[in-house]
N, C-alpha and C positions, 0 to 999 in steps of 0.2 A: 504494500500500500504506500506508494510514493507520494500521493497527493494528500492534502489535509482533508479529513472527513469531518462533517458536522454530526453531532450525536443528539438524539432526542431521548429524554428520560421518560419512563413510564408515568402515566397520569396517576397511577396508584401509589406513587412514591409519597412518603410523608412530607409534611411542610418543612421540616428541618433537614430533609434529605438523608435521615439516618435509618430509614426503612430499607429492607432488602428489596431491591428492584433491579430492573434491567434497563439498558439503553440500546437503541438501535440506530444504525447509520445506513441510510439508503443512498446508494450511488448507482453504479452499474450492477451492483449486487446488494445483498442485505447482510450486514454484520451485526451480531448481537453479543453484548458483553454484560458482565456483572458491574453495576455502577460503583461498587466498592473496590473492585479489582480491575481498574481500567487498563492496567498493563499486563493483565493475565490472559488466559485463554479466551478465545472468541468462537462463536458458531457462525459459519458462513453459509449462506443460502443463495442459490441463483434467483433471479427475479421471478421466474415462473414458480419455483418452489415456494418462495416467500408469499406470493399472492395466493397460492393454493392453501398454505398454512393459515393465513389471515382469513380467508374465506370460510374455513371450518369454524372460526371463532364467532362469526356473525350469526 
């Protein structure tokens, strides 16, 4: 990931940001990470796979 990504925190995160939550970055793909471990492991999804995942939540 050579370019800077913008991250969006889950709307279920607590007001102080101390709740366990995830962040997602949508670019050419979808990258998901733990908001408390931003330098840790991530889950990567292709755009079609991410859309299919989100569609199952609706």
